[in-house]
C-alpha positions in Angstrom: 0.0 0.0 0.0 2.7 2.4 0.9 4.6 1.5 -2.2 1.6 2.3 -4.4 1.1 5.7 -2.7 4.8 6.6 -3.2 4.5 5.6 -6.9 1.3 7.8 -7.2 3.0 10.8 -5.7 6.0 10.3 -7.9 3.8 10.3 -11.0 2.1 13.6 -10.0 5.4 15.3 -9.4 6.6 14.2 -12.8 3.4 15.4 -14.4 3.8 18.9 -12.8 7.5 19.1 -14.0 6.4 18.2 -17.5 3.7 20.9 -17.5 6.2 23.5 -16.4 8.5 22.4 -19.2 5.8 23.2 -21.8 6.4 27.0 -22.8 2.7 27.8 -23.5 1.5 26.5 -20.1 4.4 28.0 -18.2 3.8 31.4 -19.8 0.1 31.3 -19.0 0.8 30.6 -15.4 3.3 33.4 -15.0 1.0 35.9 -16.9 -1.9 35.0 -14.7 0.1 35.7 -11.5 1.8 38.9 -12.8 -1.0 40.6 -14.8 -1.7 43.4 -12.3 2.1 43.9 -11.6 2.8 44.2 -15.4 0.0 46.8 -15.8 1.4 48.9 -12.9 4.9 48.7 -14.3 3.6 49.8 -17.7 1.8 52.8 -16.3 4.9 53.8 -14.3 7.0 53.6 -17.5 4.6 55.9 -19.4 4.7 58.4 -16.5 8.5 58.4 -16.6 8.5 59.2 -20.3 5.9 62.0 -20.2 7.0 63.4 -16.8 3.4 63.2 -15.6 2.1 61.3 -12.6 -0.2 58.4 -13.3 -3.8 59.7 -13.3 -5.8 58.4 -10.4 -8.9 56.5 -11.1 -11.7 59.1 -10.3 -15.3 58.3 -10.9 -17.1 60.8 -13.3 -18.8 63.7 -11.6 -22.6 63.7 -11.7 -24.1 65.9 -14.4 -26.0 68.8 -12.9 -28.4 71.3 -14.6 -27.0 73.9 -17.0 -27.2 77.3 -15.4 -27.7 80.2 -17.8 -27.0 83.8 -16.6 -30.2 85.3 -17.8 -29.5 88.9 -16.7 -31.2 91.7 -18.7 -29.1 93.3 -21.4 -27.2 96.3 -20.2 -27.8 99.5 -22.1 -25.2 99.9 -24.8 -23.0 103.0 -24.4 -23.4 105.6 -27.1 -20.4 105.7 -29.4 -20.2 109.5 -29.7 -17.5 111.3 -31.4 -19.5 114.6 -31.2 -20.6 114.6 -34.8 -24.2 115.6 -34.0 -23.0 118.3 -31.7 -20.4 119.5 -34.3 -22.4 119.0 -37.5 -21.4 122.5 -38.5 -18.0 121.2 -39.3 -19.4 118.9 -42.0 -20.1 121.7 -44.4 -16.6 123.1 -44.5 -15.3 119.5 -44.8 -17.4 119.1 -48.0 -16.0 122.2 -49.4 -12.4 121.1 -48.7 -13.0 117.6 -50.2 -15.4 118.3 -53.0 -14.6 121.9 -53.9 -16.3 125.3 -53.4 -20.0 125.3 -54.3 -20.1 121.4 -54.3 -23.4 119.9 -55.3 -24.8 117.4 -52.8 -27.8 115.0 -52.8 -28.0 114.5 -49.0 -26.1 114.7 -45.8 -26.8 112.3 -42.9 -25.0 113.0 -39.6 -24.9 110.2 -37.0 -23.5 110.4 -33.5 -20.0 109.3 -34.6 -19.8 109.7 -38.4 -21.5 111.4 -41.4 -22.5 110.2 -44.8 -22.4 112.5 -47.8 -24.1 111.5 -51.1 -23.4 113.1 -54.4 -24.0 112.3 -58.1 -21.4 110.0 -59.5 -19.5 112.1 -62.1 -18.4 109.0 -64.0 -21.8 107.1 -64.1 -24.9 109.0 -65.1 -27.9 108.3 -62.9 -25.7 106.7 -60.2 -24.9 108.0 -56.7 -21.6 108.1 -54.8 -21.4 107.8 -51.0 -18.7 109.1 -48.8 -18.2 108.4 -45.1 -16.7 111.2 -43.0 -15.3 110.6 -39.5 -12.9 113.5 -39.4 -9.7 113.9 -41.2 -11.0 113.1 -44.7 -13.6 111.4 -46.9 -13.7 107.7 -47.7 -15.6 106.3 -50.7 -18.0 103.7 -49.3 -18.1 101.9 -52.6 -21.9 101.4 -52.8 -23.0 100.1 -56.2 -26.7 100.0 -57.0 -28.1 98.2 -60.0 -31.0 100.7 -60.1 -30.1 104.0 -61.6 -32.2 107.1 -61.6 -32.7 109.5 -64.5 -29.9 112.1 -64.5 -32.5 114.9 -64.6 -34.2 113.5 -61.5 -31.0 113.5 -59.5 -30.3 117.0 -60.7 -33.6 118.1 -59.1 -32.6 116.6 -55.8 -29.2 118.4 -55.7 -28.4 121.4 -53.7 -25.3 123.5 -53.2 -23.3 123.2 -50.0 -23.6 126.9 -49.6 -27.4 126.8 -49.4 -27.2 125.4 -45.8 -26.5 127.8 -43.0 -24.0 125.4 -41.3 -23.1 127.8 -38.5 -26.7 127.8 -37.3 -26.8 124.1 -36.7 -25.7 124.2 -33.0 -28.7 126.6 -32.3 -31.0 124.5 -34.4 -30.0 121.3 -32.4 -30.6 123.0 -29.1 -34.0 124.2 -30.2 -34.9 120.6 -31.4 -33.9 119.2 -28.0 -36.0 121.8 -26.2 -39.1 121.3 -28.4 -39.0 117.5 -28.2 -38.3 117.7 -24.4 -35.4 115.3 -24.6 -31.7 115.2 -23.8 -29.0 115.7 -26.5 -28.1 112.1 -26.2 -31.5 111.0 -27.4 -31.0 112.6 -30.8 -30.2 109.8 -33.3 -29.7 111.4 -36.6 -29.6 114.7 -38.6 -30.6 114.7 -42.3 -30.2 117.5 -44.8 -31.8 117.2 -48.2 -34.7 118.1 -50.3 -38.2 117.1 -49.0 -40.3 114.7 -51.0 -43.2 117.3 -51.1 -42.2 120.6 -52.6 -38.5 119.7 -53.0 -37.6 122.4 -50.4 -34.2 122.0 -48.8 -34.8 121.1 -45.1 -33.0 120.0 -42.0 -34.5 117.1 -40.0 -33.5 116.1 -36.5 -34.6 112.6 -35.5 -34.9 111.5 -31.9 -35.9 108.5 -29.8 -36.8 108.7 -26.1 -38.1 105.6 -24.4 -41.1 104.4 -26.4 -41.4 107.8 -28.1 -39.7 108.7 -31.4 -40.1 111.6 -33.8 -38.6 114.4 -35.9 -38.2 118.1 -35.8 -38.0 119.9 -39.1 -36.3 123.2 -40.0 -35.5 125.2 -43.2 -32.0 125.2 -44.6 -31.6 128.6 -42.8 -32.6 127.2 -39.4 -36.2 128.3 -39.2 -38.6 125.9 -37.4 -41.1 124.3 -39.7 -42.9 121.3 -38.0 -42.6 118.5 -35.5 -43.8 114.9 -35.6 -43.9 112.4 -32.7 -45.0 108.8 -32.2 -45.7 107.4 -28.8 
């Protein structure tokens, strides 16, 4: 009996030795035992190459509601270079750029720039737009496919000398007083011929809260009419 047991144990030992000698089985055993160690070593090697510490395993943060800052829009500051207050300077600038007695179609003065429109001398029936911000005129390059009859544009023209530019500061102050607004609530000044009667007029536009309107004057600065929408 003892002899049989010894023979059985010897057989098992020989079988184990034989399994270890087979490369496939031996590798499988070793890999199974060292799987976690190999992963750790690999992560450390990457960290050494990049100079960064291994990233800890952190569970993803729970997604919360998206918060929108729904504050009311702040009032936009007025970009004001003083053009409405100094509209009297636009007339002399036209003379300097376009020549004495220059013929104009319209002048629009905004808080920080002015637009001067004339007949295009090179294209009959077309208009030429200049932007003036102080220091010179710049051709705005507007090209319209629709052209007017040259004689119609000629009727809209006026000489720069027909406007009493020096009176504009007084006219502006009067428009502010009549409309009961502050100077900052004036939005635009237009100079050109009216649709009815073709008289040369000065129009001051304003917007105050929900109210908007216009105060009209002659080219010499005489009050003509006032319009208001509330």
